[in-house]
C-alpha positions as CSV (number, residue, x, y, z in Angstrom):
1,M,-53.5,30.7,-223.0
2,E,-52.8,27.4,-224.7
3,A,-52.0,24.3,-222.6
4,S,-48.5,24.1,-223.9
5,E,-47.8,27.8,-223.2
6,L,-49.2,27.5,-219.8
7,Q,-47.0,24.5,-219.0
8,Q,-44.0,26.6,-220.3
9,N,-45.0,29.4,-218.0
10,I,-45.2,27.2,-215.0
11,A,-41.8,25.7,-215.8
12,R,-40.2,29.2,-216.2
13,V,-41.5,30.2,-212.8
14,A,-40.5,26.9,-211.2
15,E,-37.0,27.3,-212.6
16,I,-36.4,30.7,-210.8
17,G,-34.8,29.0,-207.9
18,P,-34.3,25.6,-206.1
19,I,-37.3,23.4,-205.6
20,K,-37.5,21.5,-202.3
21,V,-40.6,19.3,-202.6
22,W,-41.5,19.4,-198.9
23,S,-41.4,23.2,-199.1
24,V,-43.7,23.1,-202.1
25,V,-46.2,20.9,-200.2
26,V,-46.1,23.4,-197.4
27,T,-46.8,26.2,-199.8
28,V,-49.7,24.4,-201.4
29,L,-51.4,23.3,-198.2
30,G,-50.8,26.7,-196.6
31,D,-52.4,28.5,-199.5
32,L,-55.4,26.2,-200.2
33,L,-56.4,25.1,-196.7
34,Q,-58.0,28.3,-195.3
35,A,-59.4,26.6,-192.1
36,P,-58.0,24.1,-189.7
37,A,-60.4,21.4,-190.7
38,D,-59.8,21.8,-194.5
39,T,-58.3,18.9,-196.4
40,L,-56.8,18.3,-199.8
41,S,-56.8,14.9,-201.5
42,A,-53.6,13.2,-202.3
43,R,-54.7,13.0,-205.9
44,Q,-55.3,16.7,-206.2
45,L,-51.9,17.5,-204.4
46,D,-50.2,15.4,-207.1
47,A,-52.0,17.1,-209.9
48,L,-51.1,20.6,-208.6
49,V,-47.3,19.9,-208.1
50,A,-46.7,17.7,-211.2
51,P,-46.6,20.8,-213.6
52,M,-43.6,22.0,-211.5
53,G,-41.7,18.9,-212.5
54,I,-42.4,17.1,-209.2
55,N,-43.0,13.3,-209.7
56,N,-45.2,11.1,-207.5
57,Q,-42.3,9.3,-205.8
58,A,-40.6,12.6,-204.7
59,L,-44.1,13.8,-203.5
60,R,-44.6,10.7,-201.4
61,V,-41.1,11.2,-199.7
62,A,-41.9,14.8,-199.0
63,V,-45.3,14.0,-197.5
64,H,-43.8,11.3,-195.4
65,R,-41.2,13.7,-194.1
66,L,-43.9,16.3,-193.2
67,R,-45.9,13.8,-191.3
68,N,-42.8,12.7,-189.4
69,D,-42.1,16.4,-188.6
70,G,-45.7,16.7,-187.2
71,W,-46.6,19.3,-189.9
72,I,-49.4,17.4,-191.7
73,E,-51.5,14.3,-191.1
74,T,-53.2,12.1,-193.6
75,H,-56.6,10.5,-193.4
76,R,-58.2,7.7,-195.4
77,E,-61.7,8.2,-197.1
78,G,-62.4,4.8,-198.7
79,R,-59.5,4.3,-201.1
80,R,-58.4,7.9,-201.2
81,S,-56.1,9.8,-198.9
82,R,-56.6,13.3,-197.7
83,H,-54.0,15.7,-196.2
84,Q,-54.6,18.2,-193.4
85,L,-52.4,20.5,-191.5
86,T,-51.8,19.6,-187.9
87,A,-52.2,22.1,-185.1
88,K,-48.5,22.8,-185.4
89,G,-48.7,23.2,-189.2
90,W,-51.7,25.5,-188.9
91,A,-50.1,27.6,-186.3
92,E,-46.8,28.0,-188.3
93,T,-48.8,28.8,-191.5
94,E,-50.8,31.5,-189.7
95,R,-47.7,32.9,-188.2
96,V,-46.1,33.7,-191.5
97,R,-49.2,34.4,-193.5
98,P,-48.9,38.3,-193.0
99,H,-45.3,38.2,-194.3
100,V,-46.3,36.2,-197.4
101,Y,-49.5,37.8,-198.4
102,G,-49.3,41.2,-196.8
103,E,-48.2,44.6,-198.1
104,A,-44.9,46.1,-196.9
105,P,-44.5,46.1,-193.2
106,T,-45.0,49.3,-191.2
107,R,-42.3,50.9,-189.1
108,S,-43.7,49.4,-185.8
109,G,-41.1,49.5,-183.1
110,G,-38.7,51.6,-185.2
111,V,-35.3,50.6,-186.6
112,F,-32.2,50.9,-184.4
113,L,-28.4,50.9,-185.1
114,I,-26.7,48.8,-182.5
115,V,-22.9,48.5,-181.7
116,G,-21.3,45.9,-179.4
117,P,-18.5,46.7,-177.0
118,P,-15.0,46.8,-178.5
119,Q,-13.8,43.7,-176.7
120,M,-16.6,41.5,-178.2
121,A,-15.6,39.0,-181.0
122,A,-17.5,39.1,-184.2
123,P,-19.0,35.6,-183.8
124,E,-20.2,36.5,-180.4
125,F,-21.9,39.6,-181.6
126,A,-23.6,37.8,-184.5
127,E,-24.9,35.1,-182.0
128,L,-26.3,37.7,-179.7
129,M,-27.9,39.8,-182.4
130,P,-31.7,40.1,-181.7
131,E,-34.0,38.2,-184.0
132,D,-34.8,39.9,-187.3
133,G,-31.5,41.8,-187.1
134,T,-28.8,42.4,-189.9
135,V,-25.1,42.4,-189.2
136,L,-23.4,45.3,-190.8
137,T,-19.9,45.1,-189.6
138,S,-18.1,42.8,-187.1
139,R,-19.8,44.6,-184.1
140,S,-22.6,46.7,-185.6
141,G,-26.0,45.9,-187.1
142,L,-29.6,47.0,-187.6
143,V,-32.6,45.7,-185.7
144,V,-36.3,46.3,-185.6
145,G,-37.2,47.5,-182.1
146,A,-34.8,47.9,-179.1
147,E,-36.2,44.9,-177.2
148,G,-33.6,42.3,-176.6
149,V,-30.5,44.5,-177.1
150,P,-28.0,43.9,-174.4
151,S,-27.8,46.9,-172.0
152,N,-24.1,47.4,-172.5
153,W,-24.5,47.9,-176.3
154,L,-24.9,51.2,-178.0
155,C,-28.5,51.4,-179.3
156,T,-29.8,54.4,-181.2
157,P,-32.6,55.1,-183.7
158,Y,-31.7,54.8,-187.3
159,N,-33.4,57.2,-189.6
160,E,-31.0,57.5,-192.5
161,A,-33.1,58.2,-195.7
162,S,-30.4,57.3,-198.1
163,P,-28.3,54.4,-196.7
164,P,-24.9,53.9,-198.2
165,D,-24.4,51.2,-200.8
166,W,-22.7,48.8,-198.3
167,V,-25.7,49.0,-195.9
168,Q,-28.0,48.4,-198.8
169,D,-26.0,45.3,-199.8
170,A,-26.2,44.0,-196.3
171,L,-29.9,44.4,-196.1
172,S,-30.5,43.1,-199.7
173,P,-27.7,40.7,-200.7
174,K,-27.0,40.3,-204.3
175,D,-28.1,36.6,-204.5
176,I,-31.6,37.3,-203.0
177,S,-32.0,40.5,-205.0
178,S,-31.2,38.7,-208.2
179,E,-33.8,36.0,-207.5
180,Y,-36.4,38.7,-206.7
181,D,-35.7,40.4,-210.0
182,A,-35.8,37.1,-211.9
183,L,-39.2,36.2,-210.4
184,R,-40.5,39.7,-211.2
185,E,-39.4,39.5,-214.8
186,V,-41.1,36.1,-215.3
187,V,-44.3,37.0,-213.6
188,M,-44.9,40.5,-215.1
189,P,-45.9,39.2,-218.6
190,L,-48.4,36.9,-217.0
191,L,-50.3,39.8,-215.7
192,K,-51.4,40.7,-219.2
193,A,-51.5,37.2,-220.7
194,E,-54.9,35.4,-221.4
195,L,-56.2,33.8,-218.3
196,P,-55.8,30.0,-218.5
197,E,-59.2,28.2,-218.6
198,D,-58.0,24.9,-217.0
199,L,-58.6,25.5,-213.2
200,V,-56.0,23.0,-212.0
201,A,-53.3,24.3,-214.3
202,R,-54.2,27.9,-213.4
203,T,-53.9,27.0,-209.8
204,A,-50.6,25.3,-210.3
205,L,-49.3,28.5,-211.9
206,R,-50.5,30.5,-208.9
207,L,-48.8,28.1,-206.6
208,A,-45.5,28.1,-208.5
209,I,-45.4,31.9,-208.2
210,L,-46.4,31.9,-204.6
211,H,-43.9,29.2,-203.7
212,H,-40.9,31.2,-204.9
213,W,-42.2,34.4,-203.4
214,R,-42.7,32.6,-200.1
215,R,-39.3,31.0,-200.2
216,L,-37.6,34.4,-200.8
217,R,-39.8,36.4,-198.4
218,L,-39.2,34.1,-195.5
219,R,-35.3,34.4,-195.9
220,H,-35.4,37.9,-194.3
221,G,-37.4,40.0,-191.9
222,A,-38.9,43.5,-192.2
223,L,-35.6,45.5,-192.2
224,P,-35.1,45.8,-196.0
225,D,-38.7,47.1,-196.4
226,L,-38.4,49.5,-193.4
227,V,-35.0,50.9,-194.4
228,L,-34.9,50.7,-198.2
229,K,-38.7,51.3,-198.7
230,D,-39.6,50.9,-202.4
231,G,-36.1,51.1,-203.6
232,W,-35.1,47.4,-203.4
233,A,-35.7,44.3,-205.4
234,G,-38.1,42.7,-202.9
235,A,-40.5,45.6,-202.8
236,R,-40.7,45.8,-206.6
237,C,-41.3,42.0,-206.7
238,R,-44.0,42.2,-204.2
239,D,-46.1,44.5,-206.2
240,V,-46.1,42.1,-209.1
241,V,-46.5,38.9,-207.2
242,L,-49.5,40.3,-205.2
243,D,-51.1,41.4,-208.5
244,A,-50.5,37.9,-209.9
245,L,-52.0,36.2,-206.8
246,S,-55.1,38.5,-207.2
247,R,-55.4,37.6,-210.9
248,F,-54.8,33.9,-210.4
249,E,-57.3,33.6,-207.6
250,R,-57.2,30.9,-204.9
251,P,-59.9,28.4,-205.9
252,A,-62.4,26.9,-203.6
253,L,-61.3,23.5,-202.5
254,S,-64.6,21.9,-203.8
255,S,-63.8,23.2,-207.3
256,L,-60.6,21.2,-207.4
257,E,-62.2,17.9,-206.6
């Protein structure tokens, strides 16, 4: 893959959706730092995000924000700076790692249809919805597991093999489905393209793909996979992205220096 073609591919992936620089930094450090003590030099971080159209000034602002948020810390080694995840940053990275890199979630805990009492207002129902739930109507929704559901709500197992379209739309809104489809369409040709020789550029391509997958995957819980199985855009995109992450392997930190 020629350098110009590689840069075009990185740009195509980067343009799939909005780029928040601080979020890209979280993706990069979360992927490359595989142990709490691992660090990445500021110079290498700059080199990895530059192909995504992120300039040094924007990167400095993002790093400053993440330091203030207690997500990363920066150490000096001579004239160079090195970034490391804090205990908080590492814990949060580990918490979401199975969702980002894992296969489709299993049906642990089961899926339940819940209905609030008739006197309950829609905003109150939405506020009391258990975490990882999806509102279907003003007083009904789907949740993973029955824990946390108020005792005066109807709560019954949901085993519908072919949910109606309006339930599918609630679980997989058109905006997120469109972005999943767009990411899949851009990444698929890369699975058969010549492997880039330049390690930093190849890693930048991996990180651009991973960032948009991570950004989309963390916008929802397990419900779409548990209810819709392979029949939704996120599942189709997952297969392609995981193949791409396998093909564009994570490099050893020492090889980037």
